[in-house]
N, C-alpha and C positions, 0 to 999 in steps of 0.2 A: 252278790248272787248266792243263793242257798244250794248246797249240794245234798246228796241223799242222807247225809248225817243230820240235816235239817236245822243245825243250830251252830252258833258261832264258835263254839270250842273246836270245831273241825276245820276252821279256816287255815289256809296256809298263807305264808308270806309270798305274795305274787305281785305282778306288776299292778293289777287294779288297785291293790291296797295301797301301794305307793302313791298312786294317783289320787285315791280317795283321801289319804292322810293330807296330801298337799292342799285339797280343797276343803278340808275340815268335815268330810263325810256327809253332810246333810244340806238340803236346800234351806236356806236361811231367807226369810222375807225381811230384808233390812229397812231400817228406818232412817238411816243416815242419808245425808245429801249425796246425790250421784252426779256431781258436777262434770260437764263435758269439757270444762276448760283444761288446757294441756298443762300438766304439772312437770312432766319429764319428757324430753326428746333425746332419743338414742339413735344416732345416725339419721335416718329418714323417718324413723317411727316415733309417733306421738302416743304418749300414755296419758290419759285423763286423770284428773284428780279423784273422780268417782272410783275408777278401777284401783288405784292405789289405796284409797281409804278403805275400800271393801276388803282387800286382802290383808291390809295392815290390821283392821279390827278382827278379822277372823283368826289370824295367827297370834294375837295378843289378848284375846278374850279367852276365859276359862282354862288359863294355864294351870298346870298342877303346882307350880312354883311362882308365887306372885313376884318374886325378885326377877324373874326372867322377862317381865314385861318391859317393853321399850317404848320410847317416845316416837312419834313420826319421824323426827330427825335421826334418831338412833336406828330406826328401822329402814331408812332410805337406802343404805349401801346394800343391805341384804336384798332388797327388792330390785335395786339395779343389777346386781349380779345374777339374779334369777332371770330378769328380762333379757340380759345380754345373751344367756345361753338359749333362750327360747328364740330370740331374733337370729342368732347364728344358725339354729337349726332350720329356721324358715329359709334363710339365704342359702343354706346347703341343699335345699329342696326337700327336706324331710317331710314337709307338710303336702307334698304333691304325689307321693307314692301311694299305690293302691292299698297297701296294709294300713297305713295311717288313715286314709279316707274311710276305709270301711270300719275301722275301729272307732273312730270319732262318730260315725253315722250310728253305730250301735249304741253308744252312749247317749246320743241325742235322742234316739227313739225312746229310751228309758226315762229321760228327763222330761220329755214332752208329754209322757202319758198323763200326768195330773192336770195338765193344761187342756187336754182334749176330752174332757169328760165333765159333766156336771155334778159336782161333788156336794152332797149335803150331809149335814151332821147335825145333832141337837146336844143340848147340855147333858141329857141322860146318857147318851152314847159316851161322851167324853168322861163322865163320872164313872161309868161302869169299866171303862178301860183303865182309868186311874186306879180303881179297886183292885184290877188285875195286877197292876204293877206293884201292889203292897204285898203280893202273895207270891210264892215259889212252889211249883208243883214238881214232883218226881214221878216220871212215867216211863214205861217201855212202850216200844212200838214194833209192829211187824208190818212190813211193806211188800206188796206185789206191784211191781212197776207196771206203769201203763201211760203211753202218751195221751195228751188231751184229745187229739183229733183222731179217734179210731171209729170203726164201724160199730153200730149197736150191738151186733152179735159178739164181737170181740169184748166190748165193754161188759155185756151180760155174763160172758163166760168167766171173766176175771172176778166179777162181783160174786158170782156163784161159788168160785173157788174160795174166796176169802170168808164167805158165809159158813162154809164147810169147815174151815179151819177155826172160825170162832166157836162153833158148836163143839168141836173137840176140846177147846179150852174150857167151855161152860161145863162139859162133861168130866172135868178133872185133869186135863193135860196141862202141865206146867207151862206158863206163858213163855218163860226164857227158852224151854225145850223147843216150843213150837216156833219161836223166832229163829233159832238156830237151824231148824229143819227146813222152814218154808220162806223166811224173809229174804228179799232180794236187795236189801240195804247192805252195801259192802262192809259197813262197820260192824255188822253182827257178829262176825267171827271174833271180834275183840271184846264187844260189850254186851253181847247176847240180847241186844235190843234196848238195853237200859240207857236212857238219855241223860240221866242225872237230873238235877234240878234245873228248871227254867222258868221264866216269867213272860209277861206280855211283851210282844214285838220281837221275840226271839225265834219264833216258828212262823211257818206260813199260816195265814189266817184260819182256813177251815181246821187245820191241826189244832191251833191255839183254842179255837172255840170248843172243839171236842174234848181237849184236855180239861178246860175249865168247867165243863158241863158233866163230865163223868165222875160219879161218886168215888171215893177212895176205896180201893179193893175190888172195883168192878171193871169190866171189859167193855169198851165202847162198841157201838154198831160200826160197820165200815164207814170210813171217812175218805172222801175223794178229794185229792189235791192234784196239783199239776204233775206230781211224781207218780201218782198211782192210787191204790187203795191201801188204807192203813187200818189196823186195829191198835187200840191203846189199852194199856192196863195202867191205872193210876195208883201208885203206892202211898204217896203221902202229899199233904199240902201243909205249908208252914208259912209264917211271916217272913217277908222279905227283910232281911237284916241291913239293908242299905248297901252302902260302899265303904270299902276299907282301902287304906293305903298302907303298904308294907314295904320294907326293904328285905332283900334276900341275898345269901351267898350261896352259889351253886357250883356243884361238881357235875358237869354234864356228861351224859352217857354218849360215847361215840356211836356212829351209825350201826356198826356190827359188834355191840359190846358183848363181851365174854364174862362169865362168872369171875374169872381172874381179875379182869379190869375193874369189875364192879367192886370187887374186895379191895383192890388198891384205892379206889375213889371213896370207898366207905371209910377207910383208915384216914384218908386225908380230911374228909369232912369232920370226922370225930376229933382229929387233932385241932381243927380250927375251932370247933365247939369248945374244946378244952381251953384254948387261948381266951375265948370270950369269957368263960367262967373265971379265968384268972385276971380279968379286967382289961383285956385288949379292946380297942376301939373298933365297934362294928363296921363303920364306914370305911376306915382304913383297910381293914381285912377284905372288905368287899372289893375295894379298888385293886388291891394287889393279888388276891387269890381266887376271886369268883370268875367262872368260866362264862358267865352271862355278861358279854362285854357292853351291852347296851345299857344295862343298869349300873354296871361296876363303876363307870365314869362318874356316876351321881351317888356313890356310896351304897350301891345296891337298891336305891330308890326306884319303885316300880310305879306305873300309872294306877290310878284308882280303878277298882273292879268290884262288881257284885259277886256273890257266890255263884250265881248261875253262869257267869262269863269266864269262870276259872276252873281248871280241872279239879275235881272234887277233893282229891287227897290234899292239894295245896289250899283250896278255899276253906275247908273245914278246920285245918290247924290254924290257919290265919284268923278266922272269926272266933276260935276258941281261946285265943290270947286275951287276957283279961284287961291288962292295963297298957297304956301307951309306953312303949319302951321295952315291953316283955319280949323275950326271945324264946323261940321253940327249940326243942331238941332236933337233931337232924331227922329229916323225913325223906321218904322216897317217893318220886313220881315216875311216869313212863319216860321222863326226860332227863332224870339225874337225881342227885341228892341235894337238899336245901336246908338251909338254916333261915328262919323267917324272924323278922323283927317288926312289931306293930308300931306304925308311925302315927296313924290317925283314923277316925272313922266318922262316918256321917250318915244319918238316917235317910229314909226315902223322903224326898221333898214332899210338902203339903199339896193339896189339890190346887190351891191358888197358884203356887209356885210352878206346878206342872202343867197347868191348863194350856198355856200358850204352845208349848212344845208338843203336847198331845194333839191339839187341833192341827198343827202343822203336819204331823205324821199321819193324821187321818187324811188330809188333803192329798198326801203323796201316795197314798195307797187305795186305788180304786176297789181292791177286794174287800177293804175294811168299810169303806164309805157307802152310803146309799146313793146309787148312780142311776141317773135317768138319761139314756141317749137321746130320747125325744126331746126332753127339755133342752138339752144342750144344742141339738140340731135346730130347733125352733128359735132359739135365741140367736143363733148364727144366721139364720135366714132373714131375720128382722135387721140384724146389724149390717149385712151385705146386700140388702134390697133384693132379695131373691124373688124371681118372678118366673112363672111357668108360661110357655107359649101354647095356649090351649089348642091353637089350630095345628101346630106341630104335633102335640100329643095325640090329637084325634086321629092322625096319620098312622099311628102306631096300633090302633085298635084292630083286633082280629088278624094281626100280621105275626109271623113266626120268624125266628132269627135265621132259619135256613134260606130266607128269601131277602137277601139284602136290598136296600133302597138305591136306586140309581141316581137319585139327586140328594144333595145334603141340605138339611134345613134345621133351624134352631128349635131345640127342645125347651131350654130354660136359660135364664141369665143370672149370674151372681157377680156382684160387685163390678158391674157394667162390662162383664166378659160373657160372650155368647158360647153356649156349649151345644154341639150339633149331634145329629143322628149318626154321622160318620164316626165321631169320637166315641158315641155310645157303643157302636159295633166294635170298635177297638177294645173298649173295656169288656164287652161281652165275650169276645174271643179270648181275653186274658184270663177269664174265670172259667173257661171252657163251657160256656152256656150254649148249647147247640139245640136247634129244634124246640125252642121254648117261646111262649108269647113274649113280644117285645115289652110289654107293659109289666110283666112280672118282675123284672129286675130294675125297673126305672128308679123307684124310691131308693134302692140299695146304691145306685150309681150316684144319685143326687147327694146322699149322705157321704159317700166316699170323696166326691169332689169337694164338698163344702168343708169336710174335715181336713182334706189336703190343703185347701186354701188357707184354713186357720193355721195349719201347721207351718205353712211358708211364711206367716206373718208374726210367729212367736217372738222372734228376736226384736222386732219392732214394737210390738204391743207390751211386752213384759221385760223391763231392764233386769230383773232378777234372773230370768231365764237366760238372757243374752250374756250376762256376766258369768253365770255358772258355766255355760257352754264354753265360754272363752277360757275359764279356768281348767276344764277338761282338755281343751285344745292344748293349752300351754303345758299342762301336767304331763300329757303323752309325750310331747316334744321334749320336754325336760328330761323325762325318763330315758327316752331313746338316745338323745345325744349325750347324756351322761354315761349311759352304758357303753356307748361307742368310744367317747373320748377319755373316760376315766375308768370305770369299774372293770370292764373287760381288758381294756388295755393294760391296766397295772397288773392284772393277774397273768397275762400272756407275754408281758414284756420282761422276760427273764434277764436280759442283759442290763436293761434300765433298772430293774429292781435290785439286781447284784450291785450295780454302781452306787445307788442310792443306799444300800446297806453298808458298803465300804465306807462312805462318808459319814455314817451315822451309827456305827456298829457299837458304839459305847453308850447308846441310849437305853438299851434293856439289858440288865445284868442279873446273873445269878447271885444270890447272897452266898455266904459260906455254905458249903454243902458237904454232906458225907457221900463219898463215892466208893461203892463196893457191893457187898452181897448181904441179903437178909436170908438166913438159913433156918429152916423149920423141920425138925426131925419128929418122927412119931414115937421114938423110945430113947432111953438114955444110951442103950447099946448102939443105936444108929448114930447118935452124936459122937460117941467115942470113935466109931469107924470113920465118920466124916472128918473129924479133927486129925485123925492119922493120915488120911488122904490128902487134906489141905497142907499138912506139914511136909508131905512128900512132894508138893509142888504140882499135884495134878490139876488139870483144867476142870471147869465146871462140868462140861459135857462128859468128861471121863468119870468124874465122881458120880454123876447121875446114872451113867451106865453101869457102874460097879454096884451101886446100892439098890437102885430101884428094879423091880421085876416086871414082866408083862401082867402079872396078876395084881400087883400092888404097888402104889407109890409111897415109899418110906420116907423120902426126903424131897423138899422143894427148896429151890434156890432162886431168889429173885435178885436180878442184877440192875444196877441203876445208880442215880445220884439224887440225893433228897436234901432240899433246904429244911431249916427248922420250921416245924409245923405242918410238913407235907406227909409225914409217916409217923404213926404213933410209936412203932418199935424203934425206929432210929431215934426219935425224940427221947425215948427213955434212956437209951444207951449213951447218946452223944450229948445231949443238951439238958440232961437231968429232967426230962419230962415225967408226967405221972404214968403209973403202971397201966398198960393198955388192958382192955377188957379180955378176959379168958386168956390171959398170958402166962407162959411158963418159961422162966428165964433159963431153965435147965435144958430145955428143948428148942428154944428160938434164940439165936444170937446173930451178931454181925461180924463181918470181916471187911477191912478196908481203911481208908484214911479220909481225914477231912481235907477238902481242897479250898483255896482262897476264893473270894468273889471274882468273877470273870464274865465277860460279855456273853450273851446268848448268840448262838450261831444263827444264820439266817433260817435254817430248817427248824430250829427250836423256837423261834419267834416269828415264823412266816406270816401268820395272820395279823400280828401286830404291825410288821413292817409293810405288809400289803396295804393295810388301812392307812398308815402314814404316807406311804408313797402316793396313794389315791388323793390324799389332802395336798401333798406337794404338787401333783399334777394339776389338780383343780386350782390351787392358788396361782400356778404359773399360767394356766389357761385364762383364768380371769384378768390377769394383768395384760395378757396379750389382747383380750377382747376390749379391754378399757383403752388400749392404744388404737385399736382397730376402728372403734366406733366413737364419735364425738358425743359427749353426754352434756346435756344442758338441763339445769333444774330450775324452776320458778320458786325461788326460796321465799318469796313474799307470800305466794299461794300456799306453800307448805305450812307456814306458820299459822295459817287459818284452820288447820285440821287439829281437832282437839285430841288429847291423849286418851287411851282407855283407862 
């Protein structure tokens, strides 16, 4: 779902993302067999071959690393573990609470939309969309928020306001200044309306259409979307450079990062970069020193991305690397410092390669397709043998809704089911239709009922829809029970975590470290004074109080413990590292001693130990579930499933 930022770079890691990752993000119209034969029985629950094969193929196709692909036999245990959790969630009643029911109903409504309209497209539309995917547009926007269902007076007022703003820009007002002053997009305080580069399918359709039809340097006419009215200014259009895969080493900014912490992290990333220049292995440094733990386990390797789907600072440096294996100097983004290594690059696929996927995306998006409600309803009327009771319809002539009928009679029949005037009156009450001719809303009710009928039959008519909805159902339950049994529990179970740490505290070690002080003075006289105080045994706080004044900080003292490679100044003095940038050994010095390798405390490695404790709890839980539920596999049937 799009927020006011309008594009994917603004997405947060949220529960729906977990679910969508589980179901592989998109509706896929599958061609493999969807056999109803039972492949797996878990307790009383039977799992068909078709369900297993569908999920197996989804999770083993299009992997970034081909070596991660599994055969059906290799994938079986992972699938059973997943199903065990879902079945346990069902048996715990998680699928009967109102929150789950409403959440699943919301997803079902979104999934059903493409099936409840008559979608048409032609070769020209598909090709035009393909041409858009080969380009990237950089634009700014200004938004005046407005819900879709408002009175004509409110709509006209907002439109008039944005037209006046547009005229100010045409008359010379800077677009960025206008965005900061008028835009109601929450991100404007950060980006001044600049959305960076984007391509097709990354914006809502009216916005995308306006962007691709507005000449570079010009300001669009007002654009109405579900968010409100927008103005766009297009700055640039360039060729889409395809997708790139990189690895990175990251020093992440904490939530409330200070200039001092930034400086420490900069020293750390610079030291790592120096190690790389001296021949250190990038993947090994990523595994041991990167703060991005998701990519660190794979040597820093990230998923493929296009320039439009990554923050600009990171994307531009990545695409600027010329050769496979090239490494960037440290760069900064809003999230931290990074060193980037180019792993691979691939161009935008050809039209023939993209065509099937483009057609599927058009089918899924009624805004983008050419839609005819009448064609859709007429098709359903024929399919479900729709028939009007003319005699009943005649009784509605010249009648108004404020005079209800005393008797009930049939108005029409759909799929051998009679719809009566009493039901019609209930519908009219539900939409607040009072004192209007009965006949004025009859066609609307017929469309409503026939669409509702079709909606109720989607699971039976379309196996793809049924399977996809089942995956959402299972994904929500998997998230909910994992959150309860593992993620939240591991974080909150302080006693269990402490016990786990005591059994495994030798797992994460500090290498040899220098423990002490890094002292930086503003002048030689300050250093002499500091040396005198240190020799006298004064504490750090006492020395700072003696030397610094309210007006000026003449000395800074950083206290800590540093491994080789984590601080350029310590590296220089202790491990014969290269001279740090802008370094003066007369004014910056260290005091302290080397300490031998030692285990990290629980607080020092809390994130790592919580992650390990979660894995421990999950493995223990899976063993309990495998004992609780009897598992039977039709191995002969399993062998008939082809590997991807």
